[in-house]
C-alpha positions in Angstrom: -0.1 -0.2 0.2 1.3 3.5 -0.8 2.1 5.7 2.1 0.5 9.1 1.7 2.7 11.0 4.6 -0.1 11.9 6.7 0.3 12.3 10.1 -2.8 11.0 11.9 -2.4 9.9 15.7 -4.8 7.7 17.7 -6.1 8.6 21.2 -6.3 5.4 22.9 -4.7 3.1 25.3 -1.4 1.0 24.8 -1.5 -2.3 24.9 -5.4 -2.3 24.2 -6.6 -4.4 21.2 -8.7 -2.0 19.6 -6.4 0.8 20.2 -3.2 -0.7 18.8 -5.3 -2.2 15.8 -6.3 1.3 14.7 -2.9 2.8 15.2 -1.6 -0.1 12.9 -4.2 0.7 10.3 -3.4 3.8 10.0 0.6 3.3 10.0 0.1 0.9 7.2 -1.7 3.3 5.1 0.3 6.7 6.2 3.7 5.1 7.3 3.2 7.2 10.4 2.2 5.6 14.0 1.3 7.5 17.1 -0.8 6.3 20.2 -1.7 8.9 22.2 -2.3 8.2 26.2 -5.2 10.7 27.1 -3.7 10.8 30.8 -0.3 11.9 29.2 -2.0 15.1 27.4 -0.8 18.6 28.6 -2.9 21.7 27.3 -0.9 24.8 27.1 -3.3 27.5 27.1 -1.0 30.5 26.7 0.8 28.8 23.6 -2.4 27.6 22.4 -0.9 24.2 22.0 -1.7 20.6 23.0 1.2 18.1 24.0 1.8 14.5 24.5 5.0 13.5 26.1 6.5 16.6 24.9 5.3 16.4 21.3 3.5 19.3 19.9 0.3 17.5 18.3 -0.8 20.7 16.7 1.7 19.5 13.7 -0.6 16.4 13.2 -3.0 16.2 10.1 -5.7 14.7 12.8 -6.6 12.5 15.8 -8.9 9.5 15.6 -10.4 8.8 19.3 -10.8 5.4 20.3 -10.5 5.2 24.1 -9.8 8.0 26.7 -9.7 5.6 29.7 -9.8 2.3 31.2 -13.1 2.7 32.5 -15.9 5.4 32.3 -15.8 8.3 34.8 -16.4 12.0 35.3 -12.8 12.5 35.0 -12.9 11.5 31.2 -15.1 14.5 30.5 -11.9 16.7 31.9 -9.9 14.7 29.1 -12.4 15.4 26.5 -12.3 19.2 27.2 -8.5 19.2 26.8 -9.0 17.8 23.5 -11.9 19.8 22.6 -9.6 22.9 23.3 -7.2 21.3 20.4 -10.2 21.1 18.2 -11.3 24.7 18.8 -7.5 25.5 17.4 -8.4 23.7 14.1 -7.2 20.2 14.8 -9.5 17.6 12.8 -11.0 14.9 15.0 -12.7 11.7 14.4 -15.2 11.9 16.5 -15.3 15.3 17.7 -14.5 15.4 21.2 -17.5 18.0 21.8 -20.0 15.2 20.4 -18.5 12.4 22.4 -19.0 14.3 25.8 -22.9 14.1 25.0 -22.5 10.0 25.2 -20.1 9.6 27.9 -22.7 10.2 30.7 -25.4 7.5 30.2 -28.2 10.2 31.7 -27.0 12.8 28.9 -27.2 10.1 26.2 -30.9 8.8 27.3 -32.2 12.4 27.7 -31.0 13.3 24.0 -32.4 10.0 22.8 -35.9 10.7 24.5 -36.1 14.1 23.4 -35.6 12.9 19.8 -38.5 10.3 20.4 -36.3 7.0 20.3 -37.9 4.2 21.9 -36.5 3.0 25.0 -37.2 1.2 28.1 -39.3 3.1 30.5 -36.6 5.0 32.5 -36.8 6.7 35.9 -34.0 9.1 37.3 -34.0 10.0 41.0 -31.9 10.8 44.0 -34.8 9.6 46.5 -34.5 6.2 47.7 -38.2 6.2 48.2 -39.0 7.0 44.6 -36.7 4.4 43.4 -38.5 1.9 45.3 -41.9 3.0 43.7 -40.2 2.6 40.4 -39.4 -0.8 41.3 -42.7 -1.7 42.6 -44.1 -0.3 39.5 -41.7 -2.0 37.1 -41.8 -5.6 39.0 -38.0 -5.7 38.1 -35.6 -3.2 37.4 -31.8 -2.6 36.1 -30.2 0.3 38.2 -27.3 1.5 36.1 -24.1 3.7 37.1 -24.2 7.0 34.8 -20.5 6.1 33.8 -20.1 2.4 33.0 -19.9 0.0 29.9 -20.6 -3.7 29.4 -22.9 -3.8 32.3 -20.2 -2.9 35.0 -21.7 -1.9 38.4 -25.3 -2.3 37.6 -27.6 -4.1 39.8 -30.7 -6.0 38.9 -33.7 -5.3 41.7 -37.0 -7.2 42.0 -39.9 -5.8 43.8 -40.1 -7.2 47.3 -39.1 -6.7 51.0 -35.3 -6.6 50.2 -35.6 -4.1 47.4 -35.1 -1.0 49.8 -31.9 -2.3 51.2 -30.5 -3.1 47.7 -31.5 0.3 46.5 -29.6 2.0 49.5 -26.8 -0.4 49.0 -26.5 0.9 45.1 -26.9 4.4 46.0 -24.1 4.2 48.7 -21.7 2.4 46.3 -21.3 5.9 44.5 -24.6 6.3 42.5 -26.3 9.4 44.3 -28.2 10.0 41.0 -29.9 6.9 40.3 -30.5 5.7 36.6 -33.4 3.0 36.8 -34.9 1.1 33.8 -37.4 -1.4 33.6 -35.9 -4.6 33.1 -37.0 -5.7 29.6 -37.7 -9.4 28.4 -36.2 -9.9 25.0 -35.2 -12.7 22.8 -31.9 -13.5 24.5 -29.8 -11.2 22.4 -29.5 -7.6 21.6 -28.0 -5.9 18.4 -25.3 -3.5 17.7 -26.0 -1.5 14.6 -22.9 0.1 13.3 -22.5 3.4 11.3 -19.4 5.3 9.5 -20.1 8.7 8.8 -23.7 8.3 9.1 -23.6 5.2 6.8 -24.7 1.8 7.7 -21.7 -0.7 8.1 -23.2 -3.8 9.3 -24.9 -5.4 12.4 -24.1 -7.9 14.9 -25.7 -9.7 17.9 -24.7 -10.4 21.4 -26.3 -13.6 22.2 -26.6 -14.3 26.0 -24.9 -17.5 27.5 -28.0 -18.0 29.6 -26.2 -17.6 32.8 -27.0 -13.8 33.3 -29.7 -11.3 32.7 -27.5 -9.3 30.4 -26.0 -10.3 27.1 -22.4 -8.9 27.4 -19.4 -10.7 26.6 -18.0 -10.2 30.1 -20.9 -12.6 31.2 -20.4 -15.0 28.3 -22.4 -13.5 25.4 -21.1 -14.2 22.0 -20.9 -12.3 18.8 -22.7 -13.4 15.6 -23.7 -11.5 12.5 -27.5 -10.3 12.3 -29.6 -8.9 9.4 -31.9 -6.0 11.0 -35.1 -5.3 9.8 -35.9 -2.0 8.1 -37.9 -0.7 11.3 -34.7 -1.5 13.6 -32.2 0.1 10.8 -34.2 3.1 10.6 -34.6 3.6 14.4 -30.9 2.7 14.8 -29.9 5.5 11.8 -32.3 8.1 13.7 -30.8 7.4 17.1 -26.9 7.7 15.8 -28.0 10.8 14.1 -28.7 12.7 17.2 -25.2 12.8 18.0 -23.4 13.1 14.8 -20.4 10.8 15.4 -18.0 9.7 12.8 -18.1 5.9 14.1 -20.5 4.7 16.6 -22.8 1.7 17.2 -26.4 1.5 18.4 -27.4 -1.1 21.2 -31.0 -2.2 20.2 -33.0 -5.0 21.1 -36.5 -6.7 19.5 -39.1 -6.8 21.9 -42.8 -8.1 22.1 -43.7 -4.4 22.1 -41.4 -3.4 19.0 -37.6 -2.4 19.1 -36.0 -0.5 22.1 -32.8 1.4 22.0 -30.4 1.1 25.0 -27.6 3.7 24.2 -25.6 4.9 21.4 -21.8 4.1 21.8 -19.2 6.9 22.0 -16.5 4.6 20.9 -18.3 1.9 18.8 -17.7 -2.2 18.9 -14.6 -3.0 16.9 -14.5 -6.8 18.3 -18.6 -7.1 17.3 -18.1 -6.3 13.9 -15.0 -8.2 13.5 -16.1 -11.7 15.1 -19.5 -11.4 14.2 -19.2 -10.0 10.7 -15.8 -10.2 9.7 -15.4 -6.4 9.3 -12.5 -4.8 10.2 -13.5 -1.5 11.6 -10.2 -0.1 12.3 -9.3 -0.4 8.4 -12.7 1.5 7.2 -12.0 4.4 9.9 -8.4 4.7 8.9 -9.7 4.8 5.2 -12.7 7.2 6.3 -10.2 9.7 8.1 -7.8 9.9 5.1 -10.5 10.4 2.6 -12.1 13.2 4.8 -8.9 15.0 5.6 -7.8 14.7 1.9 -11.0 16.1 0.5 -10.9 19.3 2.9 
């Protein structure tokens, strides 16, 4: 492959599979490889420059954001603010830090989707343990979700009954003062990741549960497989991702007896699901996309 001489860095995690894969894909096409750890960024507001380990990133042609931390937390918003500063100085990003910020917080994502009329599970947001218990009693069974988490980490399944209040208090005291509560939805045993690049549909993979947990995440034994979504599901997913305008994203959606519902739109997409489920190399697609976009500017 001809090297085009562009310098495109990847904001990711050293040793992380998807971050390294994306950096390799860009290096194959450009002859330049740079993996940037977000916790080692320095913004000098006086000079208007952003540095990583002493290197001035303003000299790059663009940055692609893959990961900004090991786990989701409010501190990641601060890292995105630093990147947003570089964006304000003219450095191109894929995706925009400003747009990713709207997805990092589960509540912000949900509110944006609900305002756009996207079908979602019945959801209650409260800081009151009493109101939370009322939601559980109404739903029968509810999933309590931290505002910052992925792959079902830190989530709690709480059922109506005499032990519900104690479980709610525990969830709240475990660092969740604002409680995000969704009715537990009974699905077919799998959910889908509908993926888009530049707003265009790529492919859909399913996470098929192992039957050992209430969720289908791979952390709990779920497996990826290719899936062909219905026209209705595809259109709902397309509308959901358009709310945020990311360059690459994946919409988590499930078919239910009452129709499709969206759980979330991913800030960083699902590389492994596309590769293992569909044989699609998302890193290669994104590398080609970024180069094409920069070349056409």
